[in-house]
Structure formats: structure tokens, C-alpha cells
C-alpha positions, 0 to 999 in steps of 0.5 A: 709260697708253693714252688712247682717242679718246673720252677725248680728245674728252671732255677737249677738251670739258671744257677748252673748257667750262672756258675758257668759265667762266674767260675768258668776259669776254674776248669781246665782241659786235660788235652793239648789244643795244639796237637792237631794230628794225634797218634792212634787208629781211626775208630768209628763211633758216634760223635756229637755237634751242639748246634745253634742253627736252623734245622733245615738250613744249608749248613745242617743239611750239607753237613748231614749229607757229608756225614752220611758219605763219611759213614758209608766209608767208615761203618759205625760212624754217626754224627749226632746233631743236637740242635737248638736254633733259639739263640738264648736257649742255646747259650744257656745249654752251651754254658751249662754243659761247659760248666759241667765239663760235658761239652760234646766233640763239636759245639757252636760258639761266637767269639765271646769273652766266655768262649775265650775263657774256654780257649784259655783253659785249653779246652778248644782245639787251635783252629789256625793250626788245624786248618794249616795242618789240613792244608786248608788255611789258604782256601778261606776268605780272610774276612770269614776267618777274622770274624771268628778270631778273638781280640788277640788274633787267635782262632778257635772256631771254624766258619761255615758261612759267609754273609754280607749285610746291605741296605736294600732300598726301593729306587722308585720310592727314592725317586718319589721323594727326590732322595739319593743313596746317602753318601754318609751316615749323617745323611740318614736323617735328611733322607728319612725326613724327605721320605716321610714327607711323601708318606713313605716309611723310611726304614723297615726295622725288626725291633722285636728281636732287638739285634737289628737296632743294635747293628745301627749302634755299631755303625758310627763307632766302626767308621769313626774309631774302627773295630778296636772301639768295641774291643776296648769297650767290652774290656773296660778300656773305653766308655760310651762317653768316649767320642765314638760312643757319644756320636753313635748315641746322638746319631741313633737319637737323630734317626728317631727324631727324623722318624726313620723307623716305622711306628711301633717298630719295637713290636715289629717282628722279622717277617713283618719288617721284611714284608714292609719292604718287599710290599713297597711300603718301606724304602730301606731294609738293612739285612744280610745276604742270607735273604737273597732268596727272598730279595733277589729272585722271582719270589719277590713281589713283581710290583717291586722286583725291578725297583730293588737295589742295595748300597753298603754301609755309608762312610763318615767324614774322617772315617778310619775304615774303608768303604768296602769294610762293613758287617761281613759275618761268617755266622756262629763258628764251630769249636772243637773240644780239645778234651775229646779230640782224637784221630777219628774227629780229625779224620772226619773234619779233614773229610768234611771241611774239604767236601763242604764248600762245593756242596754248600755253594751249590745251594746258592749260598756264599761259601766261607772259602774262595775255592768254589763258585756260588750256584746262582739260582735259575730264578735269580735277578741280576742282584743275586750275582751282583751281591755274590760278586761283592764277597770278593771285594770286601776289606779285612776289617769287620763291623762286628755285631755287638751282641756277639761282643758284649757280656750278656747283661750289658748287651741286654741293657743296651738293647733295651736302652736303644729302643728308648733312645730311638723312641725319644724316651731318653736323651743321648746323655741319659743313655750314655750314663746308664750304659757306662754304669751297666758296663762297669757293673758287669765288666768282670762277669 
């Protein structure tokens, strides 16, 4: 069989990534991750940040401005942004560089098992100590920092965002179907059936990207067993057959049987799912405050603008988490390479983290800190300020997105099986059996 150079290059990249996943523990850092204020002169040079963020997004544009300000005071300094917005491609690049011990000064990562291995090897600066040393610890929202923490409570990533995930809904469509906001998760199937009876698509879902459906899998276990369930699951101390996992599978199956999502949801992309809701063809849309500009300003279709509202994650009977605790992510975090950390990196971070909140909040976004107020756009509806105010009332426990918690192989299998479960192609029992087998197979990866 003829092998093309492209195929060889791809195989090599995959092989190195596999090495990163399987033998990451074989590499150790040479620097002290707790030495957050190293001695020495500040010598300007170019430093790099490996990113997984939109190139024109608020985080990058804000940090570019800050880097320019710092460079004006420190000739010779430059911040090189290595941007790969596509998350799967980014993870491959990040893990490949980690395996080769060639990560740059700054790099993006979720609080994954892979990242925890790097931290355990002393390759990431202790961010708890860094923020304390910079006098910034008390400025950050508790939930924003908690989202970045590993299961043991340690903190090695800096948050640059803060988001709240709501169920946006169309009040007029609810009235047409005679339904009210669901008080519990168990009310969803009945809500969907009533909406369907009126010819209304109950919930718009981006099934193509898979993570939105995975959010639904996280909801019931979070209410029933708290954030500890996913922690135990990924560590092999819990199973999908446990009560929380079984309840989630049965709930997702019931959503499918009630026709909660649009026909062909598995092939519907992000923009098309959003359009279903913003055009008034779907009654509910589960998405975060990163979409405030589209859902809570006059850019929203005037025909539906006055009918849009939101509710937060409903509870269940006997819930162990509070009503004000739900999915409140602070985005992918930024880690600091302990092996390249020096007085310049520290000085730039001190400057940037102090300057960032004000500039970022001015873009209309929620800052991960509490020391600034978000600028509400002139064209905002009342929902915008209401949503921003919610940020001050969230509880400390977070319904973590499972795609940031499970190992890649188990996560991929989960996304595939969830689609089959909701479509009714498999039963909850079959789903549980398959997922527990996948979890066991990939536990040590």
C-alpha cells in the first residue's frame, strides 16, 4: 500500500500524542513550582502563549492590548500568541509539546487528568501561591477559581472568563402550550410533550458538536449526588450503573421518548440550533452567557425579542446541590510553565492580571473577578443586566462539563452513546453496560 507524506506526518503526530497520554509521568520538571517570586533581573524578551480561544474573542484582544502596553514600558518584550481555536486539534498540539518537554511559557488547559499529571511532575506554577503573592486572591470569584481546580483542590490555572449557563425560553410558546418553567428535571418530558402537541419544537440542540448533549448527562447526577460523582466516575470509584448514573441515563432516554429535541438533532450545528430558537421555532435553548450579545440585545429578532427569558438548572426531589449551583464555567484556564518561569514572566503576569479585569469587563463580558462592573451595551435588553447580576449570586459547587473531566476515549464513546440513547436506538441498560466497559478499559490512560 502506498503511504503519502501527509499520512506519515499524521501517523507521527498521533504517535507522539499517544506517548503524551501514556508516558507523561516519565517526565519531570526542573523548576520549583512554588517559587512564585524568583530572584533576578527583569530582562525583556518574547514569551509565548499556546492558546485554544477565538482569535477575535474578548480574551485575546484584551491580552493583546495589555501586551502592547507592557511592551511600551519594556522594550524588547513581545507576547507571541500561538492560536488553535479548534479544541481537538489544540489538545493534540498541547499534549505533543508536553511529551517533548517543549511547552511555552504560558499554555491553555482544562483541569483534566493529563494536566494534573503535569502539575504532579512540577511542570506548572502553583497559581494559588502566585495569586496570593500578587495580592489578587481575594479579587477572584470563588466559582471562577473552583472551576479551574483539580479534584484535590489545588489550583494551577488562571481563569480569564466567567460564564453562566441558562435555559433560555420563549414565553409566548410556553403560553401557547399551557406550560410553565419546569420546577424539576423530571418535569421536562411533560413540558416537551405539551409543546410537541402544539407543533412546537421543545428544545433546540446543537447535536453535531456533541458537548451540548453531554451537558444534559451531567445535570441529574449533579443534583442527585453532587460534583463528587463525576470525580469518582473518572477515577474508577463510581460507575454508570450507580444510582446517579442510572438516573441520568433514564432521564436522557425519557427526553428522547418525549421528543424534546428537534428531528435530526445529531446533525444540527451550533448556528442552526441557535437559529431555531432565535427565530421562534423552538421553545428552549440551553447555552451560556457568552451568547448575551445574540440573546439579550437588539440584534435578536424583534419578533421574539420581548418573549425571551431564562431559567437556571432545575432541581430534583432530594437534591444535594442548591438551586443557585449549576454550570458556571470560567473557560479553559491558562497554566504557567514552571520550567521557563522567571522574573520577566512574573512581572508581566502581575501587570496583565491587574489590568485585565477592567479592560475585559468593558467589552460587555463577565470578569472572573469581582472588582469591576461589566459594561452593559447600549443596545442591551433588560435580560442582559439581569444575567450579569446572576453572577453575584451563584453558589460554590459547579456542575462540571464532563468533556473536561473524562479521559478522551471514554468521553468520545459517551458522546456517541448519548446520541443513540436519546434517539431510542439503545436502552438505558445497554447504555450503562457499554459505558462502564469503556470506563474500565480506559481508566489507566
